[in-house]
A tleap script that builds the chain and sets N, CA, C and O, in Angstrom:
source leaprc.protein.ff14SB
mol = sequence {
  NMET SER ALA SER ASP ASN THR VAL THR ILE
  ASP GLY LYS VAL TYR LYS LEU SER ASP LEU
  SER ALA GLU ALA GLN ASN GLN LEU ARG ASN
  LEU GLN GLU VAL ASP ARG LYS ILE ALA MET
  ALA GLN ASN GLU ILE GLU THR MET THR THR
  TRP ARG THR ILE HIE SER HIE ALA LEU LYS
  VAL GLU LEU ASP ASN MET CALA
}
set mol.1.N position { -27.433 26.635 85.569 }
set mol.1.CA position { -26.542 27.702 85.961 }
set mol.1.C position { -27.128 28.408 87.177 }
set mol.1.O position { -28.315 28.731 87.210 }
set mol.2.N position { -26.292 28.641 88.159 }
set mol.2.CA position { -26.713 29.435 89.302 }
set mol.2.C position { -25.589 30.397 89.630 }
set mol.2.O position { -24.435 30.176 89.265 }
set mol.3.N position { -25.943 31.474 90.328 }
set mol.3.CA position { -24.924 32.478 90.636 }
set mol.3.C position { -25.120 33.019 92.042 }
set mol.3.O position { -26.245 33.137 92.528 }
set mol.4.N position { -24.022 33.341 92.676 }
set mol.4.CA position { -24.070 34.099 93.919 }
set mol.4.C position { -23.391 35.431 93.630 }
set mol.4.O position { -23.169 35.772 92.468 }
set mol.5.N position { -23.064 36.181 94.662 }
set mol.5.CA position { -22.458 37.489 94.443 }
set mol.5.C position { -21.100 37.424 93.756 }
set mol.5.O position { -20.783 38.279 92.930 }
set mol.6.N position { -20.300 36.423 94.086 }
set mol.6.CA position { -18.927 36.386 93.586 }
set mol.6.C position { -18.593 35.164 92.757 }
set mol.6.O position { -17.487 35.052 92.228 }
set mol.7.N position { -19.555 34.232 92.638 }
set mol.7.CA position { -19.289 33.010 91.887 }
set mol.7.C position { -20.473 32.697 90.982 }
set mol.7.O position { -21.578 33.212 91.150 }
set mol.8.N position { -20.193 31.840 90.027 }
set mol.8.CA position { -21.244 31.308 89.164 }
set mol.8.C position { -20.985 29.815 89.034 }
set mol.8.O position { -19.839 29.381 88.917 }
set mol.9.N position { -22.066 29.026 89.055 }
set mol.9.CA position { -21.946 27.580 88.887 }
set mol.9.C position { -22.522 27.209 87.529 }
set mol.9.O position { -23.687 27.480 87.236 }
set mol.10.N position { -21.693 26.588 86.712 }
set mol.10.CA position { -22.106 26.173 85.372 }
set mol.10.C position { -21.755 24.704 85.219 }
set mol.10.O position { -20.604 24.305 85.389 }
set mol.11.N position { -22.759 23.910 84.898 }
set mol.11.CA position { -22.585 22.456 84.746 }
set mol.11.C position { -21.901 21.839 85.961 }
set mol.11.O position { -21.043 20.966 85.834 }
set mol.12.N position { -22.305 22.317 87.153 }
set mol.12.CA position { -21.798 21.744 88.386 }
set mol.12.C position { -20.434 22.242 88.821 }
set mol.12.O position { -19.943 21.830 89.872 }
set mol.13.N position { -19.807 23.114 88.050 }
set mol.13.CA position { -18.488 23.634 88.403 }
set mol.13.C position { -18.617 25.093 88.828 }
set mol.13.O position { -19.289 25.881 88.164 }
set mol.14.N position { -17.969 25.450 89.944 }
set mol.14.CA position { -18.043 26.803 90.485 }
set mol.14.C position { -16.869 27.623 89.947 }
set mol.14.O position { -15.715 27.196 89.989 }
set mol.15.N position { -17.200 28.810 89.441 }
set mol.15.CA position { -16.193 29.727 88.923 }
set mol.15.C position { -16.290 31.052 89.673 }
set mol.15.O position { -17.392 31.533 89.937 }
set mol.16.N position { -15.158 31.639 90.015 }
set mol.16.CA position { -15.141 32.990 90.553 }
set mol.16.C position { -15.362 33.953 89.389 }
set mol.16.O position { -14.710 33.841 88.350 }
set mol.17.N position { -16.272 34.886 89.566 }
set mol.17.CA position { -16.534 35.842 88.495 }
set mol.17.C position { -15.274 36.622 88.138 }
set mol.17.O position { -15.042 36.942 86.972 }
set mol.18.N position { -14.473 36.921 89.135 }
set mol.18.CA position { -13.247 37.687 88.885 }
set mol.18.C position { -12.222 36.901 88.074 }
set mol.18.O position { -11.315 37.493 87.490 }
set mol.19.N position { -12.353 35.574 88.030 }
set mol.19.CA position { -11.425 34.741 87.262 }
set mol.19.C position { -11.849 34.569 85.804 }
set mol.19.O position { -11.061 34.099 84.984 }
set mol.20.N position { -13.084 34.946 85.475 }
set mol.20.CA position { -13.569 34.773 84.108 }
set mol.20.C position { -12.946 35.818 83.190 }
set mol.20.O position { -12.730 36.966 83.579 }
set mol.21.N position { -12.667 35.395 81.974 }
set mol.21.CA position { -12.166 36.348 80.978 }
set mol.21.C position { -13.269 37.336 80.642 }
set mol.21.O position { -14.438 37.106 80.951 }
set mol.22.N position { -12.892 38.427 80.011 }
set mol.22.CA position { -13.880 39.424 79.590 }
set mol.22.C position { -14.905 38.787 78.663 }
set mol.22.O position { -16.096 39.082 78.758 }
set mol.23.N position { -14.453 37.917 77.770 }
set mol.23.CA position { -15.375 37.250 76.839 }
set mol.23.C position { -16.319 36.306 77.586 }
set mol.23.O position { -17.508 36.245 77.272 }
set mol.24.N position { -15.799 35.574 78.566 }
set mol.24.CA position { -16.657 34.674 79.349 }
set mol.24.C position { -17.691 35.478 80.128 }
set mol.24.O position { -18.852 35.077 80.205 }
set mol.25.N position { -17.287 36.606 80.707 }
set mol.25.CA position { -18.226 37.466 81.425 }
set mol.25.C position { -19.292 38.003 80.480 }
set mol.25.O position { -20.467 38.080 80.841 }
set mol.26.N position { -18.886 38.374 79.275 }
set mol.26.CA position { -19.841 38.859 78.279 }
set mol.26.C position { -20.833 37.764 77.906 }
set mol.26.O position { -22.034 38.021 77.821 }
set mol.27.N position { -20.345 36.552 77.682 }
set mol.27.CA position { -21.242 35.454 77.330 }
set mol.27.C position { -22.170 35.112 78.485 }
set mol.27.O position { -23.327 34.753 78.265 }
set mol.28.N position { -21.673 35.221 79.717 }
set mol.28.CA position { -22.518 34.988 80.893 }
set mol.28.C position { -23.642 36.012 80.941 }
set mol.28.O position { -24.791 35.652 81.196 }
set mol.29.N position { -23.331 37.283 80.700 }
set mol.29.CA position { -24.380 38.314 80.671 }
set mol.29.C position { -25.382 38.031 79.555 }
set mol.29.O position { -26.588 38.191 79.744 }
set mol.30.N position { -24.882 37.607 78.389 }
set mol.30.CA position { -25.784 37.270 77.283 }
set mol.30.C position { -26.710 36.120 77.671 }
set mol.30.O position { -27.909 36.161 77.393 }
set mol.31.N position { -26.159 35.110 78.305 }
set mol.31.CA position { -26.946 33.957 78.738 }
set mol.31.C position { -28.000 34.365 79.763 }
set mol.31.O position { -29.142 33.909 79.699 }
set mol.32.N position { -27.619 35.221 80.705 }
set mol.32.CA position { -28.577 35.700 81.701 }
set mol.32.C position { -29.698 36.495 81.047 }
set mol.32.O position { -30.854 36.377 81.453 }
set mol.33.N position { -29.377 37.297 80.046 }
set mol.33.CA position { -30.398 38.078 79.343 }
set mol.33.C position { -31.349 37.160 78.577 }
set mol.33.O position { -32.562 37.371 78.587 }
set mol.34.N position { -30.801 36.148 77.917 }
set mol.34.CA position { -31.651 35.199 77.197 }
set mol.34.C position { -32.557 34.451 78.174 }
set mol.34.O position { -33.741 34.258 77.897 }
set mol.35.N position { -32.007 34.030 79.314 }
set mol.35.CA position { -32.824 33.351 80.326 }
set mol.35.C position { -33.952 34.260 80.814 }
set mol.35.O position { -35.079 33.805 81.011 }
set mol.36.N position { -33.647 35.545 81.008 }
set mol.36.CA position { -34.668 36.506 81.432 }
set mol.36.C position { -35.771 36.623 80.371 }
set mol.36.O position { -36.956 36.656 80.703 }
set mol.37.N position { -35.375 36.685 79.099 }
set mol.37.CA position { -36.362 36.805 78.020 }
set mol.37.C position { -37.199 35.539 77.884 }
set mol.37.O position { -38.395 35.615 77.604 }
set mol.38.N position { -36.581 34.378 78.080 }
set mol.38.CA position { -37.331 33.118 78.042 }
set mol.38.C position { -38.374 33.104 79.146 }
set mol.38.O position { -39.517 32.711 78.911 }
set mol.39.N position { -37.997 33.529 80.354 }
set mol.39.CA position { -38.948 33.562 81.470 }
set mol.39.C position { -40.104 34.501 81.159 }
set mol.39.O position { -41.258 34.189 81.454 }
set mol.40.N position { -39.800 35.651 80.564 }
set mol.40.CA position { -40.864 36.599 80.205 }
set mol.40.C position { -41.787 35.986 79.153 }
set mol.40.O position { -43.006 36.139 79.236 }
set mol.41.N position { -41.222 35.299 78.173 }
set mol.41.CA position { -42.032 34.678 77.130 }
set mol.41.C position { -42.912 33.574 77.714 }
set mol.41.O position { -44.069 33.426 77.320 }
set mol.42.N position { -42.367 32.803 78.651 }
set mol.42.CA position { -43.163 31.751 79.289 }
set mol.42.C position { -44.322 32.350 80.075 }
set mol.42.O position { -45.424 31.801 80.066 }
set mol.43.N position { -44.087 33.464 80.750 }
set mol.43.CA position { -45.173 34.142 81.458 }
set mol.43.C position { -46.226 34.647 80.483 }
set mol.43.O position { -47.422 34.557 80.759 }
set mol.44.N position { -45.796 35.171 79.358 }
set mol.44.CA position { -46.726 35.660 78.336 }
set mol.44.C position { -47.562 34.503 77.783 }
set mol.44.O position { -48.766 34.655 77.575 }
set mol.45.N position { -46.941 33.368 77.549 }
set mol.45.CA position { -47.676 32.186 77.063 }
set mol.45.C position { -48.722 31.761 78.086 }
set mol.45.O position { -49.851 31.440 77.715 }
set mol.46.N position { -48.362 31.755 79.368 }
set mol.46.CA position { -49.330 31.395 80.412 }
set mol.46.C position { -50.508 32.365 80.417 }
set mol.46.O position { -51.658 31.947 80.549 }
set mol.47.N position { -50.224 33.648 80.275 }
set mol.47.CA position { -51.287 34.652 80.240 }
set mol.47.C position { -52.183 34.443 79.036 }
set mol.47.O position { -53.407 34.468 79.166 }
set mol.48.N position { -51.598 34.237 77.866 }
set mol.48.CA position { -52.386 34.042 76.646 }
set mol.48.C position { -53.202 32.757 76.719 }
set mol.48.O position { -54.323 32.708 76.213 }
set mol.49.N position { -52.658 31.727 77.339 }
set mol.49.CA position { -53.397 30.476 77.508 }
set mol.49.C position { -54.620 30.702 78.389 }
set mol.49.O position { -55.698 30.174 78.113 }
set mol.50.N position { -54.451 31.483 79.443 }
set mol.50.CA position { -55.587 31.809 80.310 }
set mol.50.C position { -56.646 32.570 79.526 }
set mol.50.O position { -57.828 32.234 79.594 }
set mol.51.N position { -56.233 33.595 78.782 }
set mol.51.CA position { -57.202 34.364 77.991 }
set mol.51.C position { -57.889 33.493 76.944 }
set mol.51.O position { -59.074 33.680 76.670 }
set mol.52.N position { -57.167 32.549 76.359 }
set mol.52.CA position { -57.780 31.657 75.369 }
set mol.52.C position { -58.874 30.829 76.031 }
set mol.52.O position { -59.952 30.645 75.466 }
set mol.53.N position { -58.591 30.334 77.229 }
set mol.53.CA position { -59.588 29.550 77.968 }
set mol.53.C position { -60.819 30.392 78.274 }
set mol.53.O position { -61.946 29.921 78.122 }
set mol.54.N position { -60.612 31.628 78.701 }
set mol.54.CA position { -61.733 32.527 79.006 }
set mol.54.C position { -62.590 32.766 77.767 }
set mol.54.O position { -63.815 32.668 77.826 }
set mol.55.N position { -61.946 33.079 76.650 }
set mol.55.CA position { -62.706 33.356 75.423 }
set mol.55.C position { -63.389 32.107 74.876 }
set mol.55.O position { -64.491 32.183 74.333 }
set mol.56.N position { -62.736 30.965 75.019 }
set mol.56.CA position { -63.342 29.713 74.581 }
set mol.56.C position { -64.598 29.421 75.391 }
set mol.56.O position { -65.618 29.000 74.845 }
set mol.57.N position { -64.515 29.646 76.689 }
set mol.57.CA position { -65.675 29.432 77.542 }
set mol.57.C position { -66.804 30.407 77.184 }
set mol.57.O position { -67.969 30.017 77.108 }
set mol.58.N position { -66.445 31.674 76.965 }
set mol.58.CA position { -67.464 32.673 76.600 }
set mol.58.C position { -68.134 32.301 75.275 }
set mol.58.O position { -69.344 32.466 75.121 }
set mol.59.N position { -67.351 31.802 74.325 }
set mol.59.CA position { -67.935 31.372 73.049 }
set mol.59.C position { -68.880 30.198 73.259 }
set mol.59.O position { -69.968 30.168 72.684 }
set mol.60.N position { -68.477 29.236 74.075 }
set mol.60.CA position { -69.359 28.085 74.343 }
set mol.60.C position { -70.668 28.553 74.959 }
set mol.60.O position { -71.738 28.094 74.559 }
set mol.61.N position { -70.597 29.468 75.937 }
set mol.61.CA position { -71.821 29.978 76.575 }
set mol.61.C position { -72.701 30.666 75.538 }
set mol.61.O position { -73.914 30.455 75.516 }
set mol.62.N position { -72.111 31.471 74.697 }
set mol.62.CA position { -72.888 32.178 73.655 }
set mol.62.C position { -73.535 31.202 72.692 }
set mol.62.O position { -74.698 31.369 72.326 }
set mol.63.N position { -72.801 30.197 72.283 }
set mol.63.CA position { -73.371 29.197 71.361 }
set mol.63.C position { -74.482 28.404 72.036 }
set mol.63.O position { -75.491 28.091 71.404 }
set mol.64.N position { -74.309 28.079 73.301 }
set mol.64.CA position { -75.348 27.356 74.050 }
set mol.64.C position { -76.623 28.221 74.159 }
set mol.64.O position { -77.738 27.708 74.067 }
set mol.65.N position { -76.442 29.511 74.350 }
set mol.65.CA position { -77.572 30.428 74.438 }
set mol.65.C position { -78.338 30.539 73.116 }
set mol.65.O position { -79.532 30.840 73.110 }
set mol.66.N position { -77.653 30.298 72.007 }
set mol.66.CA position { -78.291 30.369 70.699 }
set mol.66.C position { -79.140 29.142 70.422 }
set mol.66.O position { -80.055 29.190 69.599 }
set mol.67.N position { -78.849 28.056 71.094 }
set mol.67.CA position { -79.538 26.775 70.813 }
set mol.67.C position { -80.945 26.762 71.356 }
set mol.67.O position { -81.655 25.768 71.207 }
savepdb mol mol.pdb
quit
């Protein structure tokens, strides 16, 4: 799905926003909100993965120091 100021493209078909029913516009807003939340969750996963790597490395260094 992609959108410009006055149109939205869904599955390769271009629709004028003004031609969409109120329900279609509502579902489009819902879809955009879900896409936004998915992007935020993916960013959070990337951040947590980085922190996991940092802590894993710190644990390895600490264990090596104990040996």
